[in-house]
PDB file as gemmi writes it, atoms N, CA and C in Angstrom:
CRYST1    1.000    1.000    1.000  90.00  90.00  90.00 P 1                      
ATOM      1  N   MET A   1       0.959  -1.203  -0.133  1.00  0.00           N  
ATOM      2  CA  MET A   1       0.109   0.128   0.286  1.00  0.00           C  
ATOM      3  C   MET A   1       1.141   1.211  -0.050  1.00  0.00           C  
ATOM      4  N   GLU A   2       0.418   2.166  -1.174  1.00  0.00           N  
ATOM      5  CA  GLU A   2       1.186   3.547  -0.951  1.00  0.00           C  
ATOM      6  C   GLU A   2       0.805   4.267   0.134  1.00  0.00           C  
ATOM      7  N   GLU A   3       2.116   4.697   0.915  1.00  0.00           N  
ATOM      8  CA  GLU A   3       1.720   6.088   1.933  1.00  0.00           C  
ATOM      9  C   GLU A   3       1.823   7.463   1.500  1.00  0.00           C  
ATOM     10  N   LYS A   4       1.122   7.942   1.465  1.00  0.00           N  
ATOM     11  CA  LYS A   4       0.984   9.347   1.805  1.00  0.00           C  
ATOM     12  C   LYS A   4       2.097  10.525   2.375  1.00  0.00           C  
ATOM     13  N   ASN A   5       2.515  11.312   2.259  1.00  0.00           N  
ATOM     14  CA  ASN A   5       3.198  12.034   3.410  1.00  0.00           C  
ATOM     15  C   ASN A   5       2.874  13.789   2.938  1.00  0.00           C  
ATOM     16  N   GLU A   6       1.871  13.622   3.022  1.00  0.00           N  
ATOM     17  CA  GLU A   6       1.259  15.347   2.903  1.00  0.00           C  
ATOM     18  C   GLU A   6       1.515  16.078   4.191  1.00  0.00           C  
ATOM     19  N   THR A   7       1.828  16.726   3.941  1.00  0.00           N  
ATOM     20  CA  THR A   7       2.150  17.904   5.409  1.00  0.00           C  
ATOM     21  C   THR A   7       1.075  18.861   4.430  1.00  0.00           C  
ATOM     22  N   GLN A   8      -0.303  19.370   5.983  1.00  0.00           N  
ATOM     23  CA  GLN A   8      -0.949  20.646   5.181  1.00  0.00           C  
ATOM     24  C   GLN A   8      -0.539  21.735   6.177  1.00  0.00           C  
ATOM     25  N   LEU A   9      -0.717  23.227   5.966  1.00  0.00           N  
ATOM     26  CA  LEU A   9      -0.123  24.074   6.221  1.00  0.00           C  
ATOM     27  C   LEU A   9      -1.243  25.120   6.485  1.00  0.00           C  
ATOM     28  N   ASN A  10      -1.675  25.559   7.815  1.00  0.00           N  
ATOM     29  CA  ASN A  10      -2.619  26.046   7.958  1.00  0.00           C  
ATOM     30  C   ASN A  10      -2.368  27.848   8.115  1.00  0.00           C  
ATOM     31  N   ILE A  11      -2.717  28.447   7.922  1.00  0.00           N  
ATOM     32  CA  ILE A  11      -2.383  30.182   7.215  1.00  0.00           C  
ATOM     33  C   ILE A  11      -3.533  30.326   7.830  1.00  0.00           C  
ATOM     34  N   GLU A  12      -3.205  31.613   8.999  1.00  0.00           N  
ATOM     35  CA  GLU A  12      -4.134  32.456   9.173  1.00  0.00           C  
ATOM     36  C   GLU A  12      -3.814  33.776   9.261  1.00  0.00           C  
ATOM     37  N   LEU A  13      -5.106  34.282   8.581  1.00  0.00           N  
ATOM     38  CA  LEU A  13      -5.118  35.893   8.090  1.00  0.00           C  
ATOM     39  C   LEU A  13      -5.998  36.660   9.378  1.00  0.00           C  
ATOM     40  N   THR A  14      -5.418  37.396   9.775  1.00  0.00           N  
ATOM     41  CA  THR A  14      -6.622  38.668  10.785  1.00  0.00           C  
ATOM     42  C   THR A  14      -7.435  39.504   9.806  1.00  0.00           C  
ATOM     43  N   GLU A  15      -7.729  39.990  10.597  1.00  0.00           N  
ATOM     44  CA  GLU A  15      -9.080  40.829  10.077  1.00  0.00           C  
ATOM     45  C   GLU A  15      -8.397  42.225   9.292  1.00  0.00           C  
ATOM     46  N   GLU A  16      -7.158  42.501   9.965  1.00  0.00           N  
ATOM     47  CA  GLU A  16      -6.214  43.648  10.270  1.00  0.00           C  
ATOM     48  C   GLU A  16      -5.267  43.375   9.231  1.00  0.00           C  
ATOM     49  N   VAL A  17      -4.484  42.484   9.176  1.00  0.00           N  
ATOM     50  CA  VAL A  17      -4.099  42.275   7.767  1.00  0.00           C  
ATOM     51  C   VAL A  17      -4.826  42.114   6.440  1.00  0.00           C  
ATOM     52  N   ALA A  18      -6.149  41.511   6.625  1.00  0.00           N  
ATOM     53  CA  ALA A  18      -6.568  40.816   5.576  1.00  0.00           C  
ATOM     54  C   ALA A  18      -7.294  42.355   4.668  1.00  0.00           C  
ATOM     55  N   GLU A  19      -7.178  43.591   5.580  1.00  0.00           N  
ATOM     56  CA  GLU A  19      -7.563  45.192   4.958  1.00  0.00           C  
ATOM     57  C   GLU A  19      -6.359  45.155   3.767  1.00  0.00           C  
ATOM     58  N   GLY A  20      -5.153  45.142   4.279  1.00  0.00           N  
ATOM     59  CA  GLY A  20      -4.070  44.881   2.964  1.00  0.00           C  
ATOM     60  C   GLY A  20      -3.435  46.272   3.172  1.00  0.00           C  
ATOM     61  N   VAL A  21      -2.768  46.686   3.209  1.00  0.00           N  
ATOM     62  CA  VAL A  21      -1.891  48.279   2.847  1.00  0.00           C  
ATOM     63  C   VAL A  21      -1.422  48.687   1.415  1.00  0.00           C  
ATOM     64  N   TYR A  22      -2.263  50.218   0.947  1.00  0.00           N  
ATOM     65  CA  TYR A  22      -2.282  50.173  -0.398  1.00  0.00           C  
ATOM     66  C   TYR A  22      -0.590  51.112  -0.718  1.00  0.00           C  
ATOM     67  N   SER A  23       0.174  50.537  -1.291  1.00  0.00           N  
ATOM     68  CA  SER A  23       1.253  51.587  -1.931  1.00  0.00           C  
ATOM     69  C   SER A  23       1.675  51.875  -3.444  1.00  0.00           C  
ATOM     70  N   ASN A  24       2.113  52.792  -3.242  1.00  0.00           N  
ATOM     71  CA  ASN A  24       1.700  53.363  -5.102  1.00  0.00           C  
ATOM     72  C   ASN A  24       3.698  53.178  -5.806  1.00  0.00           C  
ATOM     73  N   LEU A  25       4.412  52.876  -4.825  1.00  0.00           N  
ATOM     74  CA  LEU A  25       6.009  52.807  -4.841  1.00  0.00           C  
ATOM     75  C   LEU A  25       6.429  51.771  -4.198  1.00  0.00           C  
ATOM     76  N   ALA A  26       7.556  50.890  -4.716  1.00  0.00           N  
ATOM     77  CA  ALA A  26       8.047  49.966  -4.006  1.00  0.00           C  
ATOM     78  C   ALA A  26       9.828  49.857  -4.502  1.00  0.00           C  
ATOM     79  N   ILE A  27      10.824  50.190  -3.422  1.00  0.00           N  
ATOM     80  CA  ILE A  27      11.678  50.334  -3.585  1.00  0.00           C  
ATOM     81  C   ILE A  27      12.294  48.786  -2.862  1.00  0.00           C  
ATOM     82  N   ILE A  28      13.113  48.429  -3.986  1.00  0.00           N  
ATOM     83  CA  ILE A  28      13.572  47.118  -3.649  1.00  0.00           C  
ATOM     84  C   ILE A  28      15.352  46.849  -3.533  1.00  0.00           C  
ATOM     85  N   THR A  29      16.102  46.703  -2.361  1.00  0.00           N  
ATOM     86  CA  THR A  29      17.165  46.529  -2.301  1.00  0.00           C  
ATOM     87  C   THR A  29      17.806  45.344  -2.042  1.00  0.00           C  
ATOM     88  N   HIS A  30      19.032  44.888  -1.865  1.00  0.00           N  
ATOM     89  CA  HIS A  30      19.690  43.664  -1.415  1.00  0.00           C  
ATOM     90  C   HIS A  30      20.870  43.256  -1.296  1.00  0.00           C  
ATOM     91  N   SER A  31      21.309  41.948  -0.789  1.00  0.00           N  
ATOM     92  CA  SER A  31      22.605  42.072   0.116  1.00  0.00           C  
ATOM     93  C   SER A  31      22.719  41.125  -0.601  1.00  0.00           C  
ATOM     94  N   THR A  32      23.964  40.053  -0.028  1.00  0.00           N  
ATOM     95  CA  THR A  32      24.054  38.623  -0.311  1.00  0.00           C  
ATOM     96  C   THR A  32      23.306  37.447   0.309  1.00  0.00           C  
ATOM     97  N   SER A  33      22.507  38.178   1.295  1.00  0.00           N  
ATOM     98  CA  SER A  33      21.925  37.280   1.865  1.00  0.00           C  
ATOM     99  C   SER A  33      20.217  37.421   2.146  1.00  0.00           C  
ATOM    100  N   GLU A  34      19.903  38.842   1.648  1.00  0.00           N  
ATOM    101  CA  GLU A  34      18.573  39.106   1.662  1.00  0.00           C  
ATOM    102  C   GLU A  34      18.029  39.894   0.432  1.00  0.00           C  
ATOM    103  N   PHE A  35      17.063  40.209   0.305  1.00  0.00           N  
ATOM    104  CA  PHE A  35      16.254  41.041  -0.542  1.00  0.00           C  
ATOM    105  C   PHE A  35      15.268  42.116   0.298  1.00  0.00           C  
ATOM    106  N   VAL A  36      15.566  42.902   0.219  1.00  0.00           N  
ATOM    107  CA  VAL A  36      14.257  43.767   0.984  1.00  0.00           C  
ATOM    108  C   VAL A  36      13.320  44.730   0.343  1.00  0.00           C  
ATOM    109  N   ILE A  37      11.935  44.342   0.064  1.00  0.00           N  
ATOM    110  CA  ILE A  37      11.337  44.988  -0.585  1.00  0.00           C  
ATOM    111  C   ILE A  37      10.559  46.287   0.809  1.00  0.00           C  
ATOM    112  N   ASP A  38      10.495  47.595   0.185  1.00  0.00           N  
ATOM    113  CA  ASP A  38      10.058  48.481   1.145  1.00  0.00           C  
ATOM    114  C   ASP A  38       8.652  48.923   0.219  1.00  0.00           C  
ATOM    115  N   PHE A  39       7.307  48.658   0.703  1.00  0.00           N  
ATOM    116  CA  PHE A  39       6.311  49.277   0.355  1.00  0.00           C  
ATOM    117  C   PHE A  39       5.680  50.806   0.430  1.00  0.00           C  
ATOM    118  N   ILE A  40       5.463  51.943  -0.160  1.00  0.00           N  
ATOM    119  CA  ILE A  40       5.621  53.298  -0.036  1.00  0.00           C  
ATOM    120  C   ILE A  40       4.314  53.858  -0.405  1.00  0.00           C  
ATOM    121  N   ARG A  41       3.598  54.719   0.135  1.00  0.00           N  
ATOM    122  CA  ARG A  41       2.375  55.305   0.335  1.00  0.00           C  
ATOM    123  C   ARG A  41       2.634  56.565  -0.524  1.00  0.00           C  
ATOM    124  N   VAL A  42       2.710  57.112  -1.630  1.00  0.00           N  
ATOM    125  CA  VAL A  42       3.099  58.847  -2.027  1.00  0.00           C  
ATOM    126  C   VAL A  42       1.845  59.720  -2.021  1.00  0.00           C  
ATOM    127  N   MET A  43       1.859  60.837  -1.120  1.00  0.00           N  
ATOM    128  CA  MET A  43       0.333  61.490  -1.282  1.00  0.00           C  
ATOM    129  C   MET A  43       0.857  62.521  -1.877  1.00  0.00           C  
ATOM    130  N   PRO A  44      -0.271  63.097  -2.652  1.00  0.00           N  
ATOM    131  CA  PRO A  44       0.309  64.562  -3.120  1.00  0.00           C  
ATOM    132  C   PRO A  44       0.008  65.561  -2.741  1.00  0.00           C  
ATOM    133  N   GLY A  45       1.044  66.521  -3.053  1.00  0.00           N  
ATOM    134  CA  GLY A  45       1.291  68.055  -2.194  1.00  0.00           C  
ATOM    135  C   GLY A  45       2.197  67.510  -0.700  1.00  0.00           C  
ATOM    136  N   VAL A  46       2.285  65.867  -0.366  1.00  0.00           N  
ATOM    137  CA  VAL A  46       3.065  65.353   0.707  1.00  0.00           C  
ATOM    138  C   VAL A  46       4.801  65.516   0.093  1.00  0.00           C  
ATOM    139  N   PRO A  47       5.441  66.111   0.160  1.00  0.00           N  
ATOM    140  CA  PRO A  47       6.865  66.351  -0.030  1.00  0.00           C  
ATOM    141  C   PRO A  47       7.443  65.086   0.763  1.00  0.00           C  
ATOM    142  N   LYS A  48       7.458  64.019   1.978  1.00  0.00           N  
ATOM    143  CA  LYS A  48       7.168  63.243   2.431  1.00  0.00           C  
ATOM    144  C   LYS A  48       6.972  62.027   2.193  1.00  0.00           C  
ATOM    145  N   ALA A  49       7.161  60.972   2.053  1.00  0.00           N  
ATOM    146  CA  ALA A  49       6.323  59.685   2.407  1.00  0.00           C  
ATOM    147  C   ALA A  49       7.326  58.417   2.816  1.00  0.00           C  
ATOM    148  N   LYS A  50       6.530  57.480   3.753  1.00  0.00           N  
ATOM    149  CA  LYS A  50       6.954  56.559   4.618  1.00  0.00           C  
ATOM    150  C   LYS A  50       6.450  55.677   4.428  1.00  0.00           C  
ATOM    151  N   VAL A  51       7.366  54.623   4.667  1.00  0.00           N  
ATOM    152  CA  VAL A  51       7.775  53.282   3.825  1.00  0.00           C  
ATOM    153  C   VAL A  51       6.618  52.660   5.034  1.00  0.00           C  
ATOM    154  N   LYS A  52       5.353  52.028   4.463  1.00  0.00           N  
ATOM    155  CA  LYS A  52       4.130  51.861   4.996  1.00  0.00           C  
ATOM    156  C   LYS A  52       4.388  50.032   5.365  1.00  0.00           C  
ATOM    157  N   SER A  53       5.295  49.278   4.670  1.00  0.00           N  
ATOM    158  CA  SER A  53       5.344  47.598   5.265  1.00  0.00           C  
ATOM    159  C   SER A  53       6.933  47.194   4.436  1.00  0.00           C  
ATOM    160  N   ARG A  54       7.221  46.746   4.817  1.00  0.00           N  
ATOM    161  CA  ARG A  54       8.639  46.231   4.411  1.00  0.00           C  
ATOM    162  C   ARG A  54       8.677  44.560   4.478  1.00  0.00           C  
ATOM    163  N   ILE A  55       8.914  43.745   3.368  1.00  0.00           N  
ATOM    164  CA  ILE A  55       9.209  42.558   3.460  1.00  0.00           C  
ATOM    165  C   ILE A  55      10.713  42.026   3.127  1.00  0.00           C  
ATOM    166  N   VAL A  56      11.126  41.156   4.167  1.00  0.00           N  
ATOM    167  CA  VAL A  56      12.426  40.067   4.066  1.00  0.00           C  
ATOM    168  C   VAL A  56      12.484  39.617   3.137  1.00  0.00           C  
ATOM    169  N   LEU A  57      13.494  38.955   2.497  1.00  0.00           N  
ATOM    170  CA  LEU A  57      13.228  37.572   1.627  1.00  0.00           C  
ATOM    171  C   LEU A  57      14.522  37.151   1.501  1.00  0.00           C  
ATOM    172  N   THR A  58      14.584  35.646   1.677  1.00  0.00           N  
ATOM    173  CA  THR A  58      15.905  35.499   1.124  1.00  0.00           C  
ATOM    174  C   THR A  58      15.940  35.538  -0.277  1.00  0.00           C  
ATOM    175  N   PRO A  59      17.216  34.975  -0.965  1.00  0.00           N  
ATOM    176  CA  PRO A  59      17.133  35.351  -2.634  1.00  0.00           C  
ATOM    177  C   PRO A  59      16.394  34.099  -3.114  1.00  0.00           C  
ATOM    178  N   GLU A  60      16.178  32.953  -3.112  1.00  0.00           N  
ATOM    179  CA  GLU A  60      15.230  31.504  -3.105  1.00  0.00           C  
ATOM    180  C   GLU A  60      13.859  32.407  -3.061  1.00  0.00           C  
ATOM    181  N   HIS A  61      13.522  32.761  -2.063  1.00  0.00           N  
ATOM    182  CA  HIS A  61      12.197  33.344  -1.972  1.00  0.00           C  
ATOM    183  C   HIS A  61      11.771  34.664  -2.538  1.00  0.00           C  
ATOM    184  N   ALA A  62      12.709  35.055  -3.017  1.00  0.00           N  
ATOM    185  CA  ALA A  62      12.680  36.558  -4.205  1.00  0.00           C  
ATOM    186  C   ALA A  62      12.349  35.634  -5.305  1.00  0.00           C  
ATOM    187  N   LYS A  63      13.399  34.964  -5.597  1.00  0.00           N  
ATOM    188  CA  LYS A  63      12.978  34.580  -6.952  1.00  0.00           C  
ATOM    189  C   LYS A  63      11.984  33.396  -7.407  1.00  0.00           C  
ATOM    190  N   ARG A  64      11.473  32.846  -6.049  1.00  0.00           N  
ATOM    191  CA  ARG A  64      10.009  32.515  -6.315  1.00  0.00           C  
ATOM    192  C   ARG A  64       9.144  33.027  -6.274  1.00  0.00           C  
ATOM    193  N   LEU A  65       8.868  34.467  -5.449  1.00  0.00           N  
ATOM    194  CA  LEU A  65       8.247  35.540  -5.782  1.00  0.00           C  
ATOM    195  C   LEU A  65       7.916  36.190  -6.993  1.00  0.00           C  
ATOM    196  N   LEU A  66       9.197  36.406  -7.806  1.00  0.00           N  
ATOM    197  CA  LEU A  66       9.240  36.642  -9.356  1.00  0.00           C  
ATOM    198  C   LEU A  66       8.590  35.634 -10.191  1.00  0.00           C  
ATOM    199  N   GLY A  67       8.737  34.687 -10.143  1.00  0.00           N  
ATOM    200  CA  GLY A  67       7.843  33.503 -10.412  1.00  0.00           C  
ATOM    201  C   GLY A  67       6.342  33.540 -10.569  1.00  0.00           C  
ATOM    202  N   ALA A  68       6.322  34.143  -9.364  1.00  0.00           N  
ATOM    203  CA  ALA A  68       4.855  33.854  -9.071  1.00  0.00           C  
ATOM    204  C   ALA A  68       3.950  34.704  -9.594  1.00  0.00           C  
ATOM    205  N   LEU A  69       4.896  35.994  -9.643  1.00  0.00           N  
ATOM    206  CA  LEU A  69       3.755  37.585  -9.927  1.00  0.00           C  
ATOM    207  C   LEU A  69       4.304  36.955 -11.680  1.00  0.00           C  
ATOM    208  N   ASN A  70       4.875  36.639 -12.042  1.00  0.00           N  
ATOM    209  CA  ASN A  70       5.164  36.799 -13.701  1.00  0.00           C  
ATOM    210  C   ASN A  70       3.949  35.635 -14.035  1.00  0.00           C  
ATOM    211  N   ASP A  71       3.797  34.378 -13.612  1.00  0.00           N  
ATOM    212  CA  ASP A  71       2.529  34.015 -13.361  1.00  0.00           C  
ATOM    213  C   ASP A  71       1.148  34.232 -13.313  1.00  0.00           C  
ATOM    214  N   ASN A  72       1.030  35.065 -12.405  1.00  0.00           N  
ATOM    215  CA  ASN A  72      -0.138  35.875 -12.198  1.00  0.00           C  
ATOM    216  C   ASN A  72      -0.403  36.723 -13.245  1.00  0.00           C  
ATOM    217  N   ILE A  73       0.774  37.349 -13.943  1.00  0.00           N  
ATOM    218  CA  ILE A  73       0.667  38.766 -14.569  1.00  0.00           C  
ATOM    219  C   ILE A  73       0.267  38.286 -15.773  1.00  0.00           C  
ATOM    220  N   GLN A  74       0.736  36.777 -16.114  1.00  0.00           N  
ATOM    221  CA  GLN A  74       0.328  36.604 -17.161  1.00  0.00           C  
ATOM    222  C   GLN A  74      -1.357  35.501 -17.462  1.00  0.00           C  
ATOM    223  N   LYS A  75      -1.386  35.254 -16.026  1.00  0.00           N  
ATOM    224  CA  LYS A  75      -2.983  34.508 -16.303  1.00  0.00           C  
ATOM    225  C   LYS A  75      -4.022  36.403 -16.151  1.00  0.00           C  
ATOM    226  N   TYR A  76      -3.266  37.366 -15.889  1.00  0.00           N  
ATOM    227  CA  TYR A  76      -4.463  38.454 -15.355  1.00  0.00           C  
ATOM    228  C   TYR A  76      -4.342  38.918 -17.074  1.00  0.00           C  
ATOM    229  N   GLU A  77      -3.336  39.502 -17.831  1.00  0.00           N  
ATOM    230  CA  GLU A  77      -3.279  39.836 -19.045  1.00  0.00           C  
ATOM    231  C   GLU A  77      -4.406  38.620 -19.857  1.00  0.00           C  
ATOM    232  N   ALA A  78      -4.562  37.565 -19.912  1.00  0.00           N  
ATOM    233  CA  ALA A  78      -4.815  36.328 -20.463  1.00  0.00           C  
ATOM    234  C   ALA A  78      -6.094  37.229 -20.461  1.00  0.00           C  
ATOM    235  N   LEU A  79      -6.895  37.245 -19.527  1.00  0.00           N  
ATOM    236  CA  LEU A  79      -8.275  37.717 -19.210  1.00  0.00           C  
ATOM    237  C   LEU A  79      -8.791  39.138 -19.045  1.00  0.00           C  
ATOM    238  N   ASN A  80      -7.599  40.143 -19.185  1.00  0.00           N  
ATOM    239  CA  ASN A  80      -8.302  41.768 -19.323  1.00  0.00           C  
ATOM    240  C   ASN A  80      -7.358  42.390 -20.279  1.00  0.00           C  
ATOM    241  N   GLY A  81      -6.702  41.579 -21.005  1.00  0.00           N  
ATOM    242  CA  GLY A  81      -5.525  42.334 -21.899  1.00  0.00           C  
ATOM    243  C   GLY A  81      -4.328  43.147 -21.377  1.00  0.00           C  
ATOM    244  N   LYS A  82      -3.525  43.328 -22.349  1.00  0.00           N  
ATOM    245  CA  LYS A  82      -1.874  43.372 -21.982  1.00  0.00           C  
ATOM    246  C   LYS A  82      -1.899  44.678 -20.896  1.00  0.00           C  
ATOM    247  N   ILE A  83      -1.173  44.854 -19.701  1.00  0.00           N  
ATOM    248  CA  ILE A  83      -0.551  45.677 -18.615  1.00  0.00           C  
ATOM    249  C   ILE A  83       0.252  46.530 -19.532  1.00  0.00           C  
ATOM    250  N   GLU A  84       0.006  47.862 -19.842  1.00  0.00           N  
ATOM    251  CA  GLU A  84       0.737  49.037 -20.757  1.00  0.00           C  
ATOM    252  C   GLU A  84       1.660  49.751 -19.848  1.00  0.00           C  
ATOM    253  N   VAL A  85       3.034  49.397 -19.824  1.00  0.00           N  
ATOM    254  CA  VAL A  85       3.820  50.194 -18.896  1.00  0.00           C  
ATOM    255  C   VAL A  85       4.847  50.804 -19.636  1.00  0.00           C  
ATOM    256  N   LYS A  86       4.479  52.355 -19.352  1.00  0.00           N  
ATOM    257  CA  LYS A  86       5.220  53.545 -20.193  1.00  0.00           C  
ATOM    258  C   LYS A  86       6.812  53.408 -19.973  1.00  0.00           C  
ATOM    259  N   GLU A  87       7.447  53.699 -20.656  1.00  0.00           N  
ATOM    260  CA  GLU A  87       8.777  53.778 -20.931  1.00  0.00           C  
ATOM    261  C   GLU A  87       9.476  55.099 -20.171  1.00  0.00           C  
ATOM    262  N   GLY A  88      11.019  54.726 -19.563  1.00  0.00           N  
ATOM    263  CA  GLY A  88      11.719  55.599 -18.717  1.00  0.00           C  
ATOM    264  C   GLY A  88      11.225  55.479 -17.207  1.00  0.00           C  
ATOM    265  N   PRO A  89      11.692  56.387 -16.765  1.00  0.00           N  
ATOM    266  CA  PRO A  89      11.369  56.312 -15.037  1.00  0.00           C  
ATOM    267  C   PRO A  89       9.829  56.451 -14.777  1.00  0.00           C  
ATOM    268  N   PRO A  90       9.756  55.773 -13.569  1.00  0.00           N  
ATOM    269  CA  PRO A  90       8.331  56.228 -13.138  1.00  0.00           C  
ATOM    270  C   PRO A  90       8.229  57.170 -13.149  1.00  0.00           C  
ATOM    271  N   THR A  91       7.314  58.177 -13.120  1.00  0.00           N  
ATOM    272  CA  THR A  91       6.776  59.403 -12.384  1.00  0.00           C  
ATOM    273  C   THR A  91       5.763  59.326 -11.682  1.00  0.00           C  
ATOM    274  N   ILE A  92       5.604  60.441 -10.530  1.00  0.00           N  
ATOM    275  CA  ILE A  92       4.717  60.299  -9.327  1.00  0.00           C  
ATOM    276  C   ILE A  92       3.965  61.043  -9.270  1.00  0.00           C  
ATOM    277  N   PRO A  93       2.867  60.885  -9.830  1.00  0.00           N  
ATOM    278  CA  PRO A  93       1.682  62.148  -9.924  1.00  0.00           C  
ATOM    279  C   PRO A  93       1.297  62.845  -8.932  1.00  0.00           C  
ATOM    280  N   MET A  94       1.753  63.765  -8.260  1.00  0.00           N  
ATOM    281  CA  MET A  94       1.477  64.970  -7.098  1.00  0.00           C  
ATOM    282  C   MET A  94      -0.139  65.196  -7.223  1.00  0.00           C  
ATOM    283  N   ASN A  95      -0.714  65.178  -8.402  1.00  0.00           N  
ATOM    284  CA  ASN A  95      -2.169  65.426  -8.243  1.00  0.00           C  
ATOM    285  C   ASN A  95      -2.806  64.408  -8.592  1.00  0.00           C  
ATOM    286  N   PHE A  96      -2.455  62.870  -8.912  1.00  0.00           N  
ATOM    287  CA  PHE A  96      -2.901  61.943  -9.104  1.00  0.00           C  
ATOM    288  C   PHE A  96      -4.122  61.807 -10.389  1.00  0.00           C  
ATOM    289  N   GLY A  97      -3.804  63.250 -11.058  1.00  0.00           N  
ATOM    290  CA  GLY A  97      -4.808  63.066 -12.349  1.00  0.00           C  
ATOM    291  C   GLY A  97      -6.116  64.128 -12.065  1.00  0.00           C  
ATOM    292  N   GLY A  98      -5.924  64.447 -10.653  1.00  0.00           N  
ATOM    293  CA  GLY A  98      -7.241  65.661 -10.656  1.00  0.00           C  
ATOM    294  C   GLY A  98      -6.921  66.823 -10.348  1.00  0.00           C  
ATOM    295  N   PRO A  99      -8.190  68.152 -10.276  1.00  0.00           N  
ATOM    296  CA  PRO A  99      -7.207  69.691  -9.912  1.00  0.00           C  
ATOM    297  C   PRO A  99      -6.667  69.738  -8.934  1.00  0.00           C  
ATOM    298  N   VAL A 100      -5.830  70.629  -9.294  1.00  0.00           N  
ATOM    299  CA  VAL A 100      -4.598  70.900  -8.375  1.00  0.00           C  
ATOM    300  C   VAL A 100      -5.517  71.845  -7.336  1.00  0.00           C  
ATOM    301  N   ALA A 101      -5.419  71.583  -6.154  1.00  0.00           N  
ATOM    302  CA  ALA A 101      -6.135  72.223  -5.036  1.00  0.00           C  
ATOM    303  C   ALA A 101      -5.502  73.916  -4.539  1.00  0.00           C  
ATOM    304  N   GLN A 102      -6.116  74.667  -4.662  1.00  0.00           N  
ATOM    305  CA  GLN A 102      -6.146  76.325  -4.310  1.00  0.00           C  
ATOM    306  C   GLN A 102      -6.660  76.278  -3.198  1.00  0.00           C  
ATOM    307  N   ALA A 103      -5.656  77.353  -2.004  1.00  0.00           N  
ATOM    308  CA  ALA A 103      -6.476  78.554  -1.113  1.00  0.00           C  
ATOM    309  C   ALA A 103      -6.971  79.507  -1.160  1.00  0.00           C  
TER     310      ALA A 103                                                      
END                                                                             
C-alpha cells in the first residue's frame, strides 16, 4: 500500500492584515543574503513619504516571488489584456490626475 506523507499548512489571516496596505511605490534593495522590498504610499502635495510595509526575503524566496508574480501577470493579461507600462523612469503624479487644490 502506498503511503502519502502530505503536510498541511494552516495559514491564519487576521482581519487587520486582510484589509491590506495601499502602496504606489516600491523600492527594492538587496545584500548577499537577503532582498528587502519597501512598500511606500506617496500622497499628492506631501513632500515626505513613509514606508508602510517592509518585506525581507531570502534570495531563493525572492526568485520564487518573481516567478509567482510573472505567472499571475500572465493569467491577468490573458483575461484582461496587456498591462501597458510607460517607458522611462516612473513618474509619481503629485495631483493624481485631479484638479490642483488652491487656497
